[in-house]
N, C-alpha and C positions, 0 to 999 in steps of 0.2 A: 564323563563323556561328552564328545560334542555333538551337534545336533546343526546340520546343515540346513537351511532350506531357502528356494528360491520364490520370490514373492512376485505379482505381477506389477508391472510399470505404475499402476494408479496409485502405491503405495509409497511413491516419492514425497507426495506432500505430507508425509508423516514424519519425513526427516529432514526440513530444511529447519536452520538455524538462522536468525535475525536478533541480535542481544541487545537493541538497543534501550529495551526495558528490563534487561538484564532477566530475561526470561525464557522458556524454551515455548512447548506447541500444543495448544487445543484448540478449535474453531469453535465459534458460535453461529450460530444462524444470522441469518440478515431479517434487519426488523426495520421497514421500511417508512411507517407511520402509525405510530402508536405514541403521539404527543397529547400532555396536557398542558393548559395554561392557566396559572394562577389568575382569580377573575380580581385584578387591580390593575387600573390603567398608569403607573406610576412605571418608574426605572428604581431599581435598587429598595425595594420595600423597608422601611426604617421599624417595622415592629417587631418585637421578639418571635424567633421562632421559627422565622422562615427568611427565604432572599428571593427577589426575584429581579433580573436584568435582562433589558432591553436593547444596551447599547446605545440607546438615543441620546445619553450624555456623554457618549464617544468610550475611554478607558479610564474615567475618573473613578479614583479608587483602588483600580489596578494597579500593582508593581511589578515591574519585570525583573526577574531574576537573569544572571548573566547568560549569555548564551556561551555553549560550548565550544571548545576550539577555536575562537576569534569569529565565528558566525555574526554576520551585521543581517539584522532584521527590524522592520520598522511596522507599527502598528497605528492604522488612521480608521476613520469611520467612511462608509461608503457616502459617495456624493449625491447619491439620490436612494430614493426607498427602496427597499429591497421587496420584490414581486411577490414575494410569496406573503407579506405580514402585513397588507393592508398599510402601509403608512408608516410603519416603524421601521427603523433604522437595524441594519447587523451591520457588525462589523469587520471590516477587511483586513486580513493580513497577509501580508507580502514578506517571502525571504529571498534575499538576493545573495549570490554567491559569490566567494572571494576566490581569488586565484592563487594558487592551485586549488583545486575545491576540496573543501573539507566539511567532514562529519560534523552535525551539530544538533544542538536541542535547544528550543525557547520555552520559559515558561512565565506566564503573567499570573500573577496571584492575587485574590481577594479577600482579605483577611474579613471571618466570619466569625472571631472570637468574643464578640460583644453581641452576638444575636439568639446565643443559646438556643442553640438549633439540637436537640437531643435526638439521638439515633432509637427510635421508638417505631412500634409496628403502623403501616400504612404513611412512611414518611416518603413523600414521593418528591423524584428527581426528574427535572425535563430540560431535556437541551435538544439542538438543531445545530446544523452544519450543511455548507455545499463547499464540492472543490470543483474546480473546472474540469483539472486533467490530474491524474495519479502519478505526482513528480516526484514523490517523497516518500520516506518510510511510512507513517503515521501521522494522524492528528488525533487530538482526542482531548478530555477533560477529565479532572481526577481531583478525588475530596481525601484531603487530609481530617484525621480525626485526633481528638484528644488523648488516644493512649500510643498515638505514632504511629497506626497502621493508616495504610493509603487505600483507595479503590479506583481503579484508572479505567475509562472507558474510551475505546479507541476504536477508528476505523483503519485498519491496516491495509497498507497496498503491497508491501514487500515482508515478510518474514511471517512465524508466528510466537505466540506467547501463551505462559499459562504463571497461575498463581504461585506466589513464595509464603514464607512463614509471616512475613511482615505486609504484604499487598495481594489484594486480587484484582484480576484485570477480565473485562468481560470486551470481546472484541468483534468488531462487523466487518463483513467485507460486502461493500456497498457500489454502484455505480456512478458514474460521472455528471456534474453538472446538471444536478436534482436538488432541491430540498430535501434533507434526511432528517426527520423528528424522531427522537427516541423518547420512552418514558423507563426509569426502574425503579422497585422498592427497593429504599437502600436499605431497611431493616433486615430483610431478606437477604439481600446481595452481601451484607456482612456476617449474616449467619451461616450462610451456604460456606462462606470462604474460612470464617474464625470462629465457630460454634456459638454457642449463644453467648449472648453481653452480660458478665458477672456484676457489672456497674452501670454508672452514669458514664455514657458517652456522646460527646457531643462532636459535632464537625466546625475544626477552628479555622479550615481553608478551602476555596476552590479555584483551582487553576485550570489555564488551557496549553493547551501541548500545541506544538508545531515542530516534527521532528525530523532530521537528517534531509535537508533541503540540497540533496547532493546531485539528484538523477540527471540532470539536465544540464547544469550549469547556467540557466537561464533564471527567470522570475519566477516564481509559484505563489500561486494563492488560493487562500482560504476563506471563506465567511461565514462566523458564528453569529449564532441570537438565540433569545430564548433561553436563560441559563435558570433555572427555575427549583427552588428547593420549599416544599411546604406539606404539612400533613395535610390529607386527603379529606377531612372533617373541614378546612377553611375554603374548599371548594366549594363553589355554588355547580350543581349539575347543568349542564347544558352541551353545547356543540361548538364547534369552528369549523370555518370552510376556506380554503385558499385556493390558490390559483398560481400552477407556475409553467411559465412564465407568464406574466402579466399582459407580455403582447408579442406577435411575431412580426417581423418583418417578411412580405410575401410576393411573389411575383404572379400575375395570375396562370395558372394551372399548377399553382404549387398546394400540396397537402402538408398538411403542418398537424402536430399534435400538442394539447395543451393538457396538463396534470390537475386534475381537481382532487385535493385533500381535505377529508371529512375527517375530524378526529373529535374525541369526545373530551368534555372539561368536567374534573372532578366523577363523580360516580355515575356519570350518566349512560344508561342502558335502553333508550327509545331508539324506533326508526324515523328513519329521514328518507325523503326522495328529493331526487335532482330532476330539474325541467329546465328546458331551452325554449327562448324568446327572441324576439327581435332579430331573426335569423335573417341577414340582410339578402336582398335579389341575386343570385347568380352562385351562391355559396350553399354547401352543403354541409350539415353538422350532423354528427351524430355519439353517442355516449357506450362507452363499452360498459358499465355499469348505472343505472336510474336509481337505485336503493339502495338501502343496506342499512346495519346496525354500525355506528362509527365505533372502530375506526376502520377505514377503506378507503381505497383509490380509484376513481375513475377518470378513463381517458376519453377525452374532446377530441375527436377529429373532424377537422374543417378541410374541406375542399374547396378550392377556389377557383371559378370558372375562367376560362380561356376568355372571354370577351369582358370580365369584369373592369371598371374604369379606375384608373390609378387615384388612388384615396387613402382615407382612413372609414375604419367599419368596424362595429360593433356589435357582440351578440348579448345576450343578458342570460347569467345562470342562475336559477332559484334554488338552492339550498334548504327544506323547511321540513318541521314536525308539523305537530296539530297546533302548537303554539308559537311556534316562532320560524323566523325565513330570514335567512342571509341572502342578499344579492351580489352578486358578483359579475362586472364587466372583462369580457375578454376582446382585446384589441388588436386589430388586424389591420398593417399598413404596406396597403399595395404598391409596389415601387414599380420602377420601370420594367417593361415587359421584353423578356429576352424572347429572340425568335426561333429557339433552338431547345430540345431536351437533351442534357448532357447528365451519363451517368458513369460512375468506376467501380469496377468488378475484380478482385473481390475486396473486401474493405479492408482486410489483414492479411499480409503474407509474409510466414517466416521462412528466413534462409539461414543456411550455416554458412561461415568464412569459408571461403576460398570458392563460393555457388553463386548462381544468378536466380533470377525470379523475375515476374513480371506482370504487370497490372494491364486489365484490357478498359479502354475508353470505350465506350458507346455513344452515338450524335446523331441527331435526325433533327427535322424543324418542325415546329407546334403548329403550321400551318401547311396544307395541301399546296402551296404555292410560293412562289417567289426564290431565292436562293440568298444563303449566308457563306460568306469567307472565314473560316474558322481559323486560327494559329493557336496551337496546343503548347503546353511548357509543366515543367513541374520544379517545385523547389524543396527544400528542409533534407536534402539526402546527406547523410553523414560524409566524413571525410575518407580517403581510399575506397570510395563506391566511385561506380560512372555509372549513364544512362542513356542511351539510345530512344528517341520517340519517331515513330515510324508507323503511317507518315506523320510528319509535322504539323502540313497544313491539309485543311480537308475545304469542298464546296460543297455545301448540304444544298438538295434541289428535292423538289417534292416531299413524300414519305418514307424515303430511301434511309436506312440506317446505316451509317459509316462508321467504322472501327479504328481505331488507332491503339498499338501496342508500347505500352513503356517497359523497356528490357532494362534492369538493374543488374551491372556486375558488383560483387562485393569481394574483396580480395583478404587475402589473409589476416591481412594489420588493419583492417575496418574494426571501429570499436562495439563492441555487442551493445545491445540496447534497442529500444523500443524510440522508433522516431515517427513523428505524424508528416504524411508527405502530403503537398497541394499542391493540387491538379489546377489547371487555368486554362478556361476556353475562352478565348479573346474574340468577339465579333467585330472583323475589321471595317466593316462597313458602319457599326454604329460606335464602336470604342467601347462597348461593355464586355466586362470581366466576368466571367460565371467559373465560379471554383467550388472543389469537392474536397475532401480528405481523405485519405488511406492511411494505415498503418503499415509501415516497415519494422517487424523486428529483426534483427539480425542477431543469432544464438548461439553460443560455443563458449569455451572458456576464455578469459581474458588475462588473468595473472592468479599468479597461486601464492598464498602467506602463510608463513609458521611462526609460531612462538613457543618458546620455551622459557623455562625459570631456570637460573644455574646451578640449583640445587631442587630436589623434590618434599624436602623436610626443613622448616627452618624452627628456630625458638623466638619466643617475643621478643622483642627489640632488636633483633638483627635484621640485616642490610638485604633486600631480595633485588637482584639484578634480572631482567627481561630481554630476552633478545632473539630475533629473528632474519628471515630472509623472505624476500619479495621477487619473484621472478616472473618473465613473462614465457609467453610459449618456447620452445626448445631452451629451455632452462635460462634465457639469457636475464641479465640483472635488473630489475626496475629502479632506476634511480628518480631520486625525487617525488618520489611518493609518499603523500600526508598519512602519518602512522596515528589514531587514535585508538590510546590503550585505556581499558578500565578494569579493573580490580574489585571483587565483589569477597564481603566477608562468608563465612557460612551462614549467616542469619540473611545475606543479602542486602546487605549496608555497603556501599560504595566508600571502598579505603583509599583508594588511588585513581587519579586522573590525570593520564598526560598527553602532549602530543609531539610530535617528532617526524624527521623526513628520514628516508633513505638515503644512504651515500653511493657512490658509485659503485660499489658491488652489491646495491638492492639490499641491503643489511641495515640492520635498525636496533637500537638498545635504549634501556631504560631502567632507573631504578629508584628506589624508596626504602624507607625503613619503618619497619612495623612499630605499633604502637606497642611499650612494656606490657600492657594489659592487652593486647590482642586476643581477639578471640580463638578458641582452640577448635581446629577443625580443617575442612577442605576448604580452600580460597577459590575463586573460577578467576581466569584473566580472558578478558574479551580484547579481540584486537579488530578494528577495520582499517582497511586502507582505500585511499583515493587517489586516484590517476586521472589526467584530463582526458576527456573522450573516453575511460572505461566506466565499465560496470563496476562496484565495489566489490570489495573482495574478503572474505573474514576468515580469522581464524580464534582457536580457542587454546586453552590451557588451563593446569590446574596445580597448585602444591597445598602441601600442609603446614601447618602451625602445631607443635608439640602432638600428642598422639591422637590421631583424627579417628574418629569414630564413624568417618564414611568414606568411601573410596575415591583417592585421587587419583586420576585418568590421564596419562597423557601418551598422546600417538608420536610417536617419537620418530617415525621414518613411514613413507608411503611411496612403491615404486612399483616400478612395473618388469617384467621377465618375461622371457619365450618360455616354452616345453621343457627347454634343455636348463633353464635357470641365468639364461645370460640377461643381465641387463639390456632393456630396450628403450628407446621413445617414440618409434614408429613403428606400425605392421602393415599389412597388406590384407584385403579382402580374403577370408577363409582362414587366416591364421589364430592363433589361440594365443589371449593377452591375460598374463598371472598378472594378478592386483594382489601385491603384497605388502602387509601392515603389521608394525611392529607397535606393541601395545606396553607399557610400563604403568603399574599401580604402585605410588608411593603412599597409599592411606591404608585404610581398612578393606578385608575380603569383599572384593565384589562377586557374590554370588549369583549364580544363573544370568549373567550379565548375557550383553548381546554386541556383538561388532556386526555392524554393517557394512558392507560396500553396494557401489553402485556407481556402474558405468553408462554414460550417455553420450547420444550421438553428437553432431556439429551444433543442430536443431535444440539443442536440451532436453530430448527424448530418453529416458533412460531405456536402454536394449536391455538390462539384466539389473536387480534388485537383490541381492542375498543376504541372509544374515545368519551368525553361528552364534548359538548358545553355548556360555561356556562358565567356567569359574577364574576369577583372575584373584589369586591369594595376595598378600601384601608382600610387596617388596619383588615381585615377580615381573619377571620380561616375557612376554609372547609374541611369536612371530606368525604370522598364517596369512595363507595363500588362498585367493579364491579365483576360480577360471573363469573367463568369457568368450565364447567362440564368436569372432566375427565371420556373418553373413558372408557369402561370396558373392552377393551383388551390394554389400556394404556400403555407403556412401563415402566419399573420400572427404578429408577435412579435420580439423581438431576435434576430438573426444575428449570428454573428462573422467574423470575416477574419484571419487569420494568416500571416504568412510567417516563412520560416524561409533560412538562408543556411547550404550545406553546399559541402564540397571533393568530394565524389561521395557515390554511393546508403550510405546508412545500413548496409543490408546488406550492403554490398562493404566495409565497416570504415569508411565515411565519419563526418566529424563536424560539428557545427553551430559554425558561428561567431557568429551572430545570430539574435535572433530578435523581433518585431514583434505585435502584435493592436490591432485595433479593432472597432467594434460599427457596426452599422446597423440599420434597423429598417424592416419590411415592414408595411405597414397597408392 
């Protein structure tokens, strides 16, 4: 019996796939300040049973693994102390893209095999990172264990992940441009993922990850610091306090925010207070929280008076309990005084292909006298877009607020993605530039990817041929795309990695030979395609070796028709779109599986999400059709239709076997 159920668009997050770590999807809650630091001043402690790294010696002792698919990256230490760690250095990791842009992953490894770090109760793992922008797939740190298993801890920007039989993963979804510190209990994490430890398990390596630095084609940066592994019994109870950032560059009339991070060391359970002193004249400072039990965060808000003179000012922050006090200086450098206020709204605009949007700029004098002649400009727009600034020049007088509008036109050929737009207001009399940033999000389909094996089932030692096609909108072939291929065995081990380029027809192919002792079961094929100026797209397929005990699902075709059954690639508002999906199972029976169909508008917002529950027997091929009625007021542009196949609801521990995507136009 088939059961068709339409669910709310918010469930879209359940069916996104990003296979960079070869895993499916479940989210973890954010953790912004739960760190502890090993009470030792040295870098890379030499005693057994523990490890502490502060990167004061750069990457000494760390070994780089080869990057995937030709990516070039460099590692270096920061030229000045990190603003969070009171004079301790952090590690700057910078990735630079090649042309054409290619998927990649870099790993730096530190060998811990001589440390004898046993996975026992209360083994604490502390780590910290900061990323100025979310311009890659994910960053993270991982541990490898003596029994071959792996533990990942990542901050994810695109995609979702879940555990496998040989690895676990904890995912954080975090804000940009602030230090983020985490602490984990390795013993508990290992036990939750793999069950109780039967014998002695040790940590043999710790590694850093910077993955898929392809989102913008420009330099991307991550900072790492405070990698520590130690039993809690080795940590003396206390607390630590840090300020982020250590200083602000401000103008008279500005308001800035500092973040005070108060964190426990060891088993500290006491209460601490936060106090301010030495607040300079003309400044107003306040705390969002003045006491608490670590860990906690307090925001320090500082308002700079309009009449404050240029110069450097400091105020003192005292964090204390009954026995100890930590003192921190917050520094404010008051620079040249702007004669006008400048604001841009909104801070983010989402626009579909073939549409337009706008940002509103508001300006006014800071003083009720004089005049200022201002010229406005914008930069950072992607290709195949245009803009007008109206008006482009303003004369500010008195306290009148004047407005200007930046209108952006986006053609159907513009590359989807997130683009930071910089707005500049130039005081033509003083020659000062005031800049603000907002984000333009161009959403919509970019191109589609399909992949399939030449046969559904193979024997051990046989040759496997993989092929597929990459197409732009309107089924135009995408030539010159970089295709990154990864094949995983039934146990999650990578058995084949390759990179190739699409030909003039948009097609690609690759082959490899299975080992004579290849695992029996279902193999997963993940394909990521990169094209300059476009968001990457993914494809997935499966095949089996021998008599598989698990399903091997392939989406053979995903196409669109009208209600009369005629193939269509374009529709008008008010029409009914039939999304048809052809599914084949080359493995064991998929009982009570789910076929998902989602239709999203040009801004990427789902207008319908439907799943159908059914059983797909071994060797069978099933064709299903799901209808979506376009509203009479449907926006024009390019829509996407996506299909996924899973064994059950993802929120109930299900996993995806296959996915496919196509696009159509509403005009």
